[in-house]
C-alpha positions in Angstrom: 19.9 82.4 43.1 20.9 86.1 43.5 19.6 87.9 46.5 17.3 90.9 46.0 19.1 94.2 45.9 17.6 95.5 49.1 18.9 92.3 50.9 22.4 92.7 49.5 22.4 96.4 50.6 21.3 95.4 54.1 24.2 92.8 54.4 26.7 95.3 53.0 25.4 97.9 55.5 25.7 95.4 58.4 29.3 94.5 57.4 30.2 98.1 57.0 28.8 98.8 60.4 30.7 95.9 62.0 33.9 97.1 60.3 33.4 100.6 61.6 32.8 99.3 65.1 36.0 97.2 64.9 37.9 100.3 63.7 36.5 102.4 66.4 37.2 99.7 69.0 40.8 99.2 67.8 41.3 103.0 67.7 40.0 103.3 71.2 42.3 100.6 72.4 45.2 102.3 70.6 44.3 105.6 72.0 44.1 104.2 75.6 47.5 102.4 75.1 49.0 105.5 73.6 47.7 107.7 76.4 49.0 105.2 79.0 52.4 105.1 77.4 52.4 108.9 77.2 51.5 109.2 80.8 54.2 106.7 81.7 56.8 108.7 79.7 55.7 111.9 81.4 55.8 110.3 84.8 59.3 108.9 84.1 60.4 112.3 82.8 59.1 113.9 86.0 61.1 111.3 88.1 64.2 111.9 86.0 63.8 115.6 86.5 63.4 115.1 90.3 66.7 113.2 90.5 69.4 115.9 90.7 72.8 115.5 89.0 75.8 115.8 91.3 79.5 115.2 90.7 81.8 114.3 93.6 85.3 113.0 93.8 87.5 111.2 96.3 90.4 108.9 96.3 89.6 105.1 96.3 90.8 104.6 99.8 89.4 103.5 103.2 89.0 106.9 104.8 86.1 107.6 102.4 84.1 104.5 103.2 80.8 106.4 103.8 81.0 107.9 100.2 81.8 104.5 98.8 78.8 102.9 100.6 76.5 105.8 99.6 77.4 105.4 96.0 77.6 101.6 95.7 74.7 100.7 98.0 72.0 103.0 96.7 71.9 105.8 99.3 72.5 108.5 96.8 69.8 107.1 94.5 67.4 106.9 97.5 68.1 110.6 98.3 67.2 111.6 94.7 70.7 112.2 93.4 72.2 111.1 90.2 75.8 111.0 91.4 78.8 110.7 89.2 81.8 109.7 91.3 85.2 110.6 89.9 88.1 108.7 91.3 91.0 111.2 91.6 93.9 110.0 93.8 96.0 113.2 93.8 95.3 115.9 96.3 96.5 118.5 93.9 94.1 117.3 91.2 91.2 117.3 93.7 91.9 120.9 94.7 92.1 122.0 91.1 88.9 120.1 90.2 87.0 121.9 92.9 88.5 125.4 92.2 87.7 125.1 88.5 84.1 123.8 89.1 84.9 120.5 87.2 83.7 118.7 90.3 81.0 120.0 92.7 82.1 118.3 95.9 85.6 116.8 96.7 87.1 115.0 99.6 90.3 116.6 101.0 92.3 116.5 104.2 91.3 118.9 107.0 94.7 120.6 107.0 94.4 121.2 103.3 91.0 122.9 103.9 92.5 125.0 106.7 95.4 126.1 104.5 93.0 126.9 101.6 90.9 129.2 103.9 94.1 130.9 105.1 94.9 131.6 101.5 91.6 133.2 100.7 89.5 130.2 99.3 85.9 130.2 100.5 85.6 126.5 100.8 83.3 124.8 103.4 83.2 121.4 105.0 79.8 119.8 104.0 80.3 116.3 105.5 82.9 114.5 107.5 84.7 111.3 106.5 87.3 109.7 108.8 88.5 110.8 112.3 91.8 110.0 113.9 91.3 108.3 117.2 94.4 107.6 119.3 92.8 104.5 120.8 92.5 102.8 117.4 94.5 104.8 114.9 94.6 104.1 111.2 98.0 105.9 110.9 101.1 105.8 113.0 104.8 106.4 112.9 106.2 103.0 112.2 109.9 102.2 112.9 112.2 99.5 111.7 112.0 96.4 113.8 115.8 96.4 114.5 115.8 99.9 115.9 114.8 101.2 119.3 112.2 104.0 119.6 111.6 104.8 123.3 111.4 108.6 123.0 111.2 111.4 120.6 115.0 111.9 120.8 115.5 108.5 119.3 114.3 110.0 116.0 117.1 112.6 115.9 119.4 111.9 113.0 117.0 109.4 111.5 115.6 109.3 107.9 111.8 109.1 108.0 109.2 108.7 105.2 106.8 111.6 105.4 105.3 113.8 102.8 106.7 117.4 103.1 104.2 120.1 103.8 101.5 117.6 104.9 100.1 116.7 108.3 102.3 113.6 108.3 105.5 115.7 108.5 104.2 118.6 110.5 102.7 116.4 113.2 105.9 114.4 113.4 108.1 117.5 113.8 105.6 119.0 116.3 105.5 115.8 118.3 109.3 115.8 118.5 109.6 119.4 119.6 106.8 119.0 122.2 108.6 116.0 123.6 112.1 117.4 124.0 113.7 116.5 120.7 115.5 118.6 118.1 113.3 118.2 114.9 116.0 120.0 112.8 118.0 116.8 113.1 115.3 114.8 111.3 115.5 114.0 107.6 112.2 113.4 105.8 111.8 111.8 102.4 108.6 111.5 100.3 107.7 107.8 99.8 104.4 106.4 98.5 102.6 104.3 101.1 102.8 101.3 98.9 106.6 101.5 98.9 107.2 102.0 102.6 107.4 98.4 103.6 110.1 97.8 101.0 112.0 100.9 102.1 112.0 99.6 105.7 113.1 96.2 104.6 116.0 97.6 102.6 116.9 100.0 105.5 116.8 103.0 103.2 114.6 104.6 105.8 114.4 104.2 109.6 110.8 105.0 110.1 107.7 106.3 108.3 104.3 107.8 108.6 102.2 104.8 107.5 98.5 104.2 107.0 96.3 101.2 106.8 96.4 98.6 105.3 100.2 98.9 105.1 100.4 99.5 108.8 98.9 96.1 109.7 100.9 94.3 107.0 104.2 95.7 108.2 103.5 94.9 111.8 102.2 91.4 111.1 105.1 90.4 108.9 107.7 91.8 111.3 109.0 94.6 109.1 108.1 97.4 111.5 106.7 98.3 114.9 105.0 101.2 116.5 107.5 104.1 117.0 105.0 106.8 118.0 101.5 108.0 117.7 102.7 111.3 116.3 99.3 112.5 115.2 98.4 112.8 118.9 100.3 116.2 118.7 97.3 117.5 116.8 94.8 116.0 119.2 93.8 112.6 120.6 90.8 112.7 118.3 90.3 115.0 115.3 88.8 115.1 111.8 91.3 113.9 109.2 89.3 114.7 106.1 85.9 115.6 104.8 83.9 116.6 101.7 84.2 120.2 100.7 82.3 122.5 98.4 82.7 126.2 97.4 80.4 128.6 99.2 79.2 130.0 95.8 78.1 126.4 94.9 76.4 125.9 98.3 74.4 129.1 97.8 73.3 128.1 94.3 72.5 124.4 95.1 70.7 124.1 98.5 68.6 121.1 97.6 71.5 119.2 96.1 73.5 119.7 99.3 70.6 118.8 101.5 70.1 115.5 99.7 73.9 114.8 99.8 74.0 115.2 103.5 71.0 113.0 104.0 72.5 110.2 101.9 75.9 110.5 103.6 74.4 110.3 107.1 72.3 107.3 106.2 75.3 105.5 104.6 77.4 106.3 107.7 74.8 105.1 110.1 74.3 101.9 108.0 78.0 101.0 107.8 78.4 101.5 111.6 75.4 99.4 112.5 76.0 96.6 110.0 79.7 96.5 108.8 79.5 92.9 107.5 77.6 93.6 104.2 79.8 96.6 103.6 83.0 94.7 103.5 82.6 93.2 100.0 81.8 96.6 98.6 84.9 98.2 100.2 87.1 95.3 99.2 86.0 95.7 95.5 86.6 99.5 95.4 89.8 99.7 97.5 91.3 96.4 96.1 92.3 95.4 99.7 92.3 91.6 100.3 89.0 90.8 102.0 90.6 88.8 104.8 93.0 91.7 105.5 90.1 94.1 105.4 88.3 92.2 108.1 91.3 92.8 110.4 91.4 96.5 109.9 87.8 97.5 109.4 86.0 98.8 111.3 88.7 98.4 114.1 91.0 101.1 112.7 88.5 103.4 111.0 86.3 105.9 112.9 83.5 107.1 110.6 80.9 109.1 112.5 77.7 110.8 111.6 78.3 113.4 114.3 81.2 115.8 114.5 82.3 118.0 117.4 83.6 121.5 117.2 87.0 120.7 118.8 87.5 117.8 116.3 87.8 120.6 113.7 89.2 123.4 115.7 92.2 121.3 117.0 93.6 121.2 113.4 93.4 125.0 113.0 95.1 125.5 116.4 97.8 123.0 115.6 98.7 124.6 112.3 98.9 128.0 114.1 101.3 126.5 116.7 103.4 125.0 114.0 103.4 128.4 112.2 102.0 126.8 109.0 99.3 129.5 108.9 99.7 133.1 110.0 96.7 133.4 112.3 93.9 131.3 113.8 90.2 131.5 113.2 87.0 129.8 114.3 86.1 126.4 112.9 82.8 128.0 111.9 84.6 129.8 109.1 85.2 126.6 107.2 82.0 124.7 108.0 78.7 124.8 106.1 76.2 126.4 108.4 73.7 123.6 107.8 76.0 120.9 109.0 75.1 119.8 112.5 78.0 120.2 114.9 77.7 118.4 118.3 78.7 120.1 121.6 82.1 119.2 122.8 
């Protein structure tokens, strides 16, 4: 039997009301979810905006371990930096990248920074990398095992692998002159580090400026032996290299630089306190055999979160003595004013 009209209208009204309630409820849930998602996107966008982009470059070698650790173990991320690390092995390319602005911060040798300043470039050291320490050097003058090297004069007339115009050659010639030898009787040839062991074995050279890990390999396999700690002519302890930025960039990016220094200090302190977890990271980036790496790191690498004035000034004074720059200047002229320098 058909229901009366008023009954049917009541039922339709009830169903319509239920449908409206469902729509309103679903709309409310959708609105809440949408707002939540929007807030999440906004929060994520704010975090992304807070992370500052930074481009740095260094060669994939052991002297730059603190930058490798900072990049591979999250210290740059923690400091709020989105760092793009460009691996550029050539010193010439690194200098060009910095000068052109292609890279914001690059790692170069201290003598290169000193020469750049002498030539009018306003570049500043913003963080230190490795230090030469005569008690545990990562670079020496290695001589052939069948030759005798008791004094600087033993190098007269010898052919030595050392890159012309770099600290490897200038320190060698300075060490010879300061120890009574005639450095004009020295012949230098430019040989890549990876080829030095072969050159010593074939007797095409008598000695060479060599760095780790090739230094340890050559000594362990009997190819070579210590001929001299020629870098001592600069100082018993000095800054070999560091990260450098243009003064104009420093002035325009104070927050980026502040975060970079914080990350580098934390990475440096971490690797010095706990070297074991760092070893696999360094082995992967440098392609050094892990077992060999254990024998040279941290023994032959001095990476410090503090730097002293004389560890920078000694390089400037050395290049003046060697007449490689016209006049001396204070280390303060090539150091970022916000970089802490410890008392000597």
